[in-house]
C-alpha positions in Angstrom: 3.4 35.6 18.9 6.9 35.5 19.8 9.7 32.8 18.1 12.0 33.1 20.9 12.0 29.4 21.9 12.6 28.6 18.2 14.5 25.1 18.5 18.0 25.3 19.2 19.9 22.8 16.8 23.5 22.5 16.0 24.2 23.0 12.3 23.3 19.4 11.0 20.1 19.2 12.9 18.8 22.6 11.7 19.8 21.8 8.1 17.6 18.6 8.5 14.9 20.4 10.3 14.7 23.4 7.9 15.2 21.3 4.6 11.8 19.0 5.7 9.6 20.5 8.2 9.0 23.9 6.4 8.2 21.9 3.2 5.9 19.7 4.9 3.9 22.8 6.5 3.8 24.2 3.2 2.4 21.0 1.5 -0.2 20.4 4.2 -1.0 24.2 4.1 -1.7 23.9 0.3 -3.7 20.6 0.8 -5.9 22.4 3.0 -6.4 25.3 0.5 -5.0 27.9 2.9 -3.1 30.8 1.9 -0.5 32.2 4.2 -2.7 35.1 5.1 -5.6 32.8 6.0 -2.9 30.3 8.2 -1.2 33.3 9.8 -4.7 34.7 10.9 -5.7 31.2 12.3 -2.7 30.4 14.0 -2.0 34.0 15.6 1.7 34.1 13.7 2.7 36.7 11.3 2.5 36.0 7.6 6.0 36.6 7.5 7.1 34.4 10.2 5.2 31.4 8.3 6.8 32.4 5.0 10.2 31.9 6.8 9.4 28.9 8.1 7.9 27.5 4.9 11.2 28.7 3.0 13.4 27.4 5.6 14.5 30.8 6.7 14.1 30.1 10.0 13.3 26.9 12.5 9.8 26.7 14.2 9.6 26.7 17.9 7.9 23.6 19.3 4.8 25.7 20.2 4.7 27.1 16.7 4.7 23.5 15.5 2.0 22.5 17.7 -0.4 25.6 16.8 0.4 25.2 13.1 -0.3 21.6 13.3 -3.7 22.0 15.2 -4.8 24.6 12.4 -3.8 22.3 9.6 -5.6 19.3 11.4 -2.7 17.2 11.5 -0.8 15.3 14.0 2.4 17.3 15.3 4.2 14.1 14.2 3.0 14.3 10.4 5.0 17.2 10.1 8.4 15.5 10.6 9.6 13.7 7.7 9.5 10.0 8.3 13.1 8.5 8.5 13.6 5.2 7.0 15.4 3.0 9.3 18.4 1.1 7.6 18.1 -2.5 7.1 21.6 -3.7 8.1 22.6 -7.4 8.1 25.7 -8.8 9.1 26.4 -12.4 8.2 29.3 -13.9 10.1 31.6 -16.5 8.5 30.7 -18.9 11.6 26.9 -18.4 11.0 24.2 -20.6 9.5 24.2 -19.4 5.9 25.9 -22.4 4.7 24.1 -24.4 2.2 25.8 -27.7 1.0 24.1 -29.1 -1.9 24.1 -32.9 -0.4 25.7 -34.9 1.9 28.6 -35.7 -0.2 29.0 -32.7 -2.2 32.2 -31.0 -2.5 30.3 -27.7 -3.3 28.7 -25.4 -1.3 27.0 -21.9 -1.1 26.9 -19.5 1.4 24.2 -16.7 1.4 25.6 -13.2 2.0 22.8 -10.8 1.2 19.6 -10.3 3.2 16.2 -11.2 2.6 14.5 -8.1 4.1 12.6 -5.5 2.1 12.4 -7.4 -1.2 15.9 -7.4 -2.2 16.6 -6.9 -5.9 19.9 -9.5 -6.1 21.2 -12.4 -4.2 24.9 -12.4 -2.9 26.3 -15.7 -2.6 29.6 -17.3 -2.0 30.3 -20.2 -3.7 33.2 -22.7 -2.7 34.3 -26.0 -4.1 37.0 -28.6 -4.3 35.4 -30.4 -7.5 32.8 -29.5 -10.0 30.9 -31.4 -12.7 32.4 -29.2 -16.0 30.0 -31.4 -18.0 27.0 -29.5 -16.5 25.6 -26.5 -18.4 23.3 -23.7 -17.0 20.8 -21.3 -18.3 18.9 -18.6 -16.3 17.1 -15.4 -16.7 18.6 -12.2 -15.3 22.2 -11.4 -14.9 25.2 -12.7 -12.7 28.6 -11.1 -11.6 31.4 -13.4 -10.7 34.5 -12.6 -8.8 36.7 -15.0 -8.5 38.3 -14.8 -5.0 40.5 -18.2 -4.8 41.6 -20.5 -7.4 41.2 -20.8 -10.9 38.2 -21.4 -13.1 37.0 -21.0 -16.6 33.4 -19.9 -17.6 32.7 -20.9 -21.2 29.9 -19.6 -23.4 28.5 -21.4 -26.4 32.3 -21.7 -27.7 33.7 -18.8 -26.1 35.9 -19.4 -22.8 37.2 -17.1 -20.3 39.7 -18.3 -17.5 40.0 -16.4 -14.5 42.2 -16.4 -11.4 41.7 -14.4 -7.9 40.7 -10.8 -8.5 39.4 -11.3 -11.9 35.4 -10.9 -12.6 32.8 -11.4 -15.0 29.5 -9.7 -15.7 26.9 -11.4 -18.3 23.5 -12.1 -19.3 22.4 -15.5 -18.0 20.4 -16.7 -20.5 23.2 -17.9 -22.8 24.1 -21.5 -22.1 27.0 -21.3 -20.2 29.3 -24.0 -18.2 31.8 -23.8 -15.3 34.9 -25.9 -14.6 38.3 -25.8 -12.4 41.7 -25.4 -13.6 43.6 -28.8 -13.3 45.9 -27.6 -11.0 43.3 -25.7 -8.7 42.7 -27.3 -5.2 40.1 -25.3 -4.2 38.0 -22.5 -5.7 36.1 -19.6 -4.1 33.7 -17.3 -6.0 31.7 -14.3 -5.0 28.3 -14.4 -7.1 25.7 -11.4 -7.6 22.7 -12.8 -9.0 19.5 -10.6 -10.5 16.6 -11.1 -10.1 16.8 -12.2 -6.6 16.8 -15.9 -5.6 15.8 -15.7 -2.1 13.4 -13.1 -1.0 
């Protein structure tokens, strides 16, 4: 059979097809326990042509894909690797992701990360104008804190770290720790990355 109707693709498209479809055809052929010679005989294409397709030396035509898929007993769509659609979530500053702890609270969290696709972490924006510095916390997992505005002190069982805008801290959450504002700070804004994810 002629391969004159091979797919006409630009460089990027051809690279993608060559690096994926040829391997898929080879995998299905081996799964069916067919040799190159047997697939060539049953499809009507030469053994050299099929070898070139499988090794990404040539791009198969649409008609060749249809014929090969029929011999391999798979739908032609199965020869194309499944592309995973990117999950992209945009949270607008004015969006509904604002969580206030109580009606009178001066502390709030905004959920920044997506709840899709079983996330491995949660991203939160933490804003407050006052905070109970006597409260202590202990969690499983890890936390990363980036100071966006204001000045805070994180204390870990006797060791304290004071941080300003641009400073960050990464720690295992299990040790008991506390958070306090600098006396002169009017407002604090933090970015937290928390693992395991708090929201799924």
